C-alpha positions in Angstrom: -7.2 -28.3 -21.9 -4.8 -27.7 -19.1 -1.2 -29.1 -18.9 1.6 -28.1 -16.6 5.2 -28.8 -17.5 8.5 -28.3 -15.8 12.1 -28.7 -16.9 13.7 -31.5 -14.9 17.1 -33.0 -15.9 17.0 -31.1 -19.2 13.7 -32.7 -20.0 10.4 -30.9 -20.4 8.2 -33.1 -18.2 4.6 -33.0 -17.2 3.8 -32.2 -13.6 1.8 -34.9 -11.9 -1.8 -33.9 -11.5 -1.1 -30.7 -13.4 -0.3 -29.0 -10.1 0.9 -25.5 -10.5 4.4 -25.4 -9.0 7.2 -22.8 -9.1 9.2 -22.4 -12.3 6.6 -24.3 -14.3 5.0 -23.7 -17.7 1.2 -23.7 -17.7 -0.2 -24.6 -21.1 -3.9 -23.8 -21.8 -5.5 -24.8 -25.1 -9.1 -23.7 -25.4 -9.5 -24.0 -21.6 -12.9 -24.5 -19.9 -14.3 -21.8 -17.5 -13.3 -24.0 -14.6 -9.7 -24.3 -15.8 -9.5 -20.5 -16.3 -10.8 -19.9 -12.9 -8.4 -22.4 -11.3 -5.4 -20.7 -13.0 -6.5 -17.2 -12.1 -6.9 -18.2 -8.4 -3.6 -20.1 -8.3 -1.4 -17.6 -10.0 -3.3 -14.3 -9.4 -3.4 -13.5 -13.1 -6.4 -11.4 -14.2 -9.0 -13.4 -16.1 -9.0 -10.7 -18.9 -5.4 -11.7 -19.7 -6.4 -15.3 -20.3 -9.6 -14.5 -22.2 -7.9 -12.0 -24.5 -6.1 -14.9 -26.2 -9.4 -16.7 -26.7 -10.7 -14.0 -28.9 -9.9 -14.7 -32.6 -10.1 -11.0 -33.4 -7.5 -9.9 -30.8 -4.4 -8.1 -32.2 -0.9 -8.4 -30.8 -0.1 -6.2 -27.9 1.6 -6.0 -24.4 -0.1 -5.3 -21.2 1.8 -4.9 -17.9 0.6 -5.0 -14.3 2.5 -5.1 -11.1 2.6 -8.9 -10.7 2.2 -10.1 -14.3 2.7 -9.2 -18.0 0.7 -10.3 -21.0 2.4 -10.7 -24.4 -0.2 -11.3 -27.0 1.0 -12.3 -30.4 -0.5 -14.1 -33.5 0.7 -17.4 -34.9 0.0 -18.9 -38.3 -2.3 -21.9 -38.8 -3.5 -24.0 -41.8 -7.2 -24.6 -42.3 -6.9 -26.6 -45.4 -4.5 -27.4 -48.3 -4.6 -23.8 -49.6 -6.3 -22.0 -46.6 -4.2 -20.1 -44.1 -5.2 -18.1 -41.1 -3.8 -16.6 -37.9 -4.9 -17.0 -34.2 -3.8 -15.2 -31.1 -1.4 -16.7 -28.6 -1.2 -15.2 -25.2 1.9 -15.6 -23.1 1.6 -14.4 -19.5 4.7 -13.9 -17.4 4.5 -14.0 -13.6 7.4 -14.0 -11.1 7.1 -17.8 -10.8 5.4 -19.1 -14.0 4.9 -18.8 -17.7 1.4 -19.3 -19.0 0.5 -19.8 -22.6 -3.1 -19.6 -23.9 -4.4 -20.4 -27.3 -7.6 -21.5 -29.0 -6.0 -24.4 -30.9 -2.9 -26.5 -30.9 0.1 -24.9 -32.5 3.6 -26.0 -33.6 5.0 -22.8 -32.0 4.8 -24.4 -28.6 7.5 -27.0 -27.9 5.6 -29.8 -26.2 3.4 -32.4 -27.7 -0.3 -32.2 -26.6 -0.3 -35.7 -25.2 1.7 -34.5 -22.2 4.7 -36.7 -22.8 8.2 -35.7 -21.9 10.5 -34.1 -24.5 14.2 -33.3 -24.6 14.6 -29.7 -25.5 16.7 -26.6 -24.9 13.7 -24.9 -23.3 14.0 -24.2 -19.6 10.9 -23.3 -17.7 12.8 -21.6 -14.9 14.3 -19.1 -17.4 10.9 -17.7 -18.3 12.2 -14.7 -20.3 14.3 -17.0 -22.5 11.4 -19.4 -22.9 9.2 -16.4 -24.0 11.8 -15.2 -26.6 12.3 -18.8 -27.9 8.5 -19.1 -28.5 8.5 -15.7 -30.3 11.5 -16.8 -32.4 9.8 -20.1 -33.3 6.6 -18.2 -34.2 8.6 -16.0 -36.7 10.2 -19.1 -38.3 6.9 -20.8 -38.6 5.6 -17.8 -40.6 8.6 -18.2 -42.9 8.0 -21.9 -43.4 4.3 -21.3 -44.3 5.3 -18.5 -46.7 7.8 -20.8 -48.5 5.1 -23.4 -48.6 2.6 -20.9 -50.2 5.3 -20.1 -52.8 5.8 -23.7 -53.7 2.0 -24.2 -54.0 1.8 -21.1 -56.2 4.4 -22.5 -58.6 2.4 -25.7 -58.9 -0.8 -23.9 -59.5 0.9 -21.8 -62.1 1.9 -24.9 -64.2 -1.8 -26.0 -64.2 -3.1 -22.6 -65.0 -1.2 -22.3 -68.3 -3.6 -24.9 -69.8 -6.6 -24.5 -67.6 -10.0 -23.2 -68.7 -11.8 -23.3 -65.3 -11.7 -21.2 -62.2 -10.6 -23.7 -59.6 -7.0 -22.7 -59.7 -7.9 -19.0 -59.5 -10.0 -19.7 -56.4 -6.9 -21.5 -54.9 -4.8 -18.4 -55.5 -7.5 -16.3 -54.0 -7.5 -18.4 -50.8 -3.7 -18.1 -50.6 -3.8 -14.4 -51.2 -6.3 -14.0 -48.4 -4.0 -16.0 -46.1 -1.0 -13.7 -47.0 -3.2 -10.7 -46.1 -3.8 -12.2 -42.6 0.0 -13.0 -42.4 0.8 -9.4 -43.2 -1.4 -7.9 -40.5 -0.2 -10.4 -37.9 3.5 -9.9 -38.7 3.2 -6.1 -38.5 1.6 -6.2 -35.1 4.0 -9.0 -34.0 6.9 -6.7 -35.0 5.5 -3.9 -32.8 5.4 -6.4 -29.8 8.9 -7.5 -30.4 10.2 -4.0 -30.7 8.5 -3.0 -27.4 10.0 -6.1 -25.7 13.4 -4.9 -26.9 12.8 -1.6 -25.2 11.3 -3.1 -22.0 14.1 -5.5 -21.4 16.1 -2.9 -19.6 13.3 -1.4 -17.6 14.2 -1.6 -13.9 10.5 -1.9 -12.9 10.1 -5.2 -14.9 13.2 -7.1 -13.7 11.0 -9.3 -11.6 9.0 -10.3 -14.7 11.7 -10.1 -17.4 14.8 -11.5 -15.8 17.5 -11.6 -18.5 20.0 -14.4 -18.6 23.0 -14.6 -20.9 22.1 -14.9 -24.6 18.5 -14.0 -24.0 18.8 -10.7 -25.8 20.4 -12.4 -28.8 17.3 -14.7 -29.1 15.0 -11.7 -29.1 17.1 -9.9 -31.7 17.0 -13.1 -33.9 13.2 -13.2 -33.5 13.0 -9.5 -34.6 15.2 -10.2 -37.7 13.2 -13.3 -38.6 9.9 -11.4 -38.2 11.1 -8.6 -40.4 12.3 -11.1 -43.1 8.9 -12.8 -43.0 7.1 -9.5 -43.3 9.2 -8.5 -46.4 8.7 -11.9 -48.0 4.9 -12.0 -47.4 4.5 -8.5 -48.9 6.6 -9.5 -51.9 4.7 -12.8 -52.5 1.4 -11.0 -51.9 2.2 -8.6 -54.7 3.3 -11.5 -57.0 0.1 -13.4 -56.2 -2.1 -10.5 -56.9 -0.4 -9.9 -60.3 -0.7 -13.7 -61.1 -4.4 -13.7 -60.4 -5.0 -10.8 -62.8 -2.7 -12.4 -65.4 -4.1 -15.9 -65.3 -7.7 -14.7 -65.3 -6.8 -13.3 -68.7 -5.0 -16.5 -69.6 -8.1 -18.6 -68.9 -10.2 -16.2 -71.0 -7.7 -16.4 -73.8 -7.6 -20.2 -73.6 -11.3 -20.3 -73.9 -11.2 -18.0 -76.9 -8.8 -20.3 -78.6 -11.2 -23.2 -78.1 -14.1 -21.3 -79.3 -12.2 -20.2 -82.4 -11.2 -23.8 -83.1 -14.8 -25.0 -82.7 -16.0 -22.2 -85.0 -13.5 -23.3 -87.7 -14.6 -26.9 -87.4 -18.3 -25.8 -87.7 -17.4 -23.9 -91.0 -15.6 -27.0 -92.4 -18.5 -29.3 -91.6 -21.0 -26.8 -93.0 -19.5 -27.1 -96.6 -20.3 -30.7 -97.3 -23.6 -30.3 -95.3 -24.6 -27.5 -97.6 -23.7 -29.4 -100.8 -25.6 -32.5 -99.6 -28.6 -30.3 -98.9 -28.5 -28.8 -102.4 -28.3 -32.2 -104.1 -31.0 -33.6 -101.8 -33.7 -31.2 -103.1 -36.7 -32.8 -104.8 -36.1 -30.8 -108.1 -34.0 -31.3 -111.2 -30.3 -31.1 -110.3 -27.1 -31.8 -112.1 -25.9 -35.4 -112.4 -29.5 -36.7 -111.8 -29.9 -40.2 -112.9 -26.1 -40.7 -113.4 -24.3 -43.5 -111.5 -21.2 -41.5 -111.0 -23.1 -38.4 -109.7 -22.8 -39.4 -106.1 -19.0 -39.6 -106.3 -18.8 -36.4 -108.2 -20.7 -34.6 -105.4 -18.5 -36.2 -102.8 -15.4 -35.2 -104.7 -16.7 -31.6 -105.0 -17.4 -31.5 -101.3 -13.9 -32.7 -100.4 -12.4 -30.1 -102.8 -14.4 -27.2 -101.4 -13.7 -28.4 -97.8 -10.0 -28.6 -98.6 -10.0 -25.0 -100.0 -11.9 -23.8 -97.0 -9.4 -25.5 -94.6 -6.5 -23.9 -96.5 -8.1 -20.4 -96.2 -8.7 -20.9 -92.5 -5.1 -22.3 -92.0 -3.6 -19.2 -93.7 -5.6 -17.0 -91.4 -4.4 -19.0 -88.4 -7.9 -19.9 -87.4 -7.0 -23.6 -87.1 
């Protein structure tokens, strides 16, 4: 999908016909080969720059050519209630445009996919600031998902205390896998942010990275947020790993308690069953032919069952 936007009267508005004009933002989401070819011809961007963001296994990096620069980063995405992943997001700076490329829609980008206008503090003519704002939004989105994982972990923990199945453990496993993806993405994103901080003063890149007032502050804020997200994801990953080990033991312990209780019940039931079996033999037995014999056997069964229950209770088996 190809959309072109431009800031007009402080509004991020779609360009009619998606025509590529100066100071516009070109938004590519899972583009077709024809759309890729059109953008490459119109802007002069190498096709490899666009296709790099369409590879799910690509890592964050920066590539610079004379007339354009690729900033490849990774953004978080939810695949399900407990499943998290990351995908690459390519941002290509040219002297006249900013191009973003991704395989799927993402909340990192400011504009809705339906192409409607939106009031925002993004300015497509200030491409460097726009780039830094996207990077900052990406870091904050990681933080939001990390807090969400923490809340989900607390909820699962409450269920696990009384659980005897593996469903919650599998949920924790999915979230731990997502945190692993987050850790790898945040580390490589941090390398990209640090390199941008060094490149911002390069005289050879002023035509690609023109700095306006407050641009550097946005980049530094993005670096701080990314570092905070990395620290938090590492901490929660360690906690989650420990919880999985602990609650695997809890589930096993809960099952042992149930088995112990069932074994105790079996012992209690076996006492009257055994007595009934003895008095049901087709041989001479005590109380045979006596009307009160049945009640005497029942009373003896209750007495022995009570004594057995008392012994089990003192041994804390019930």
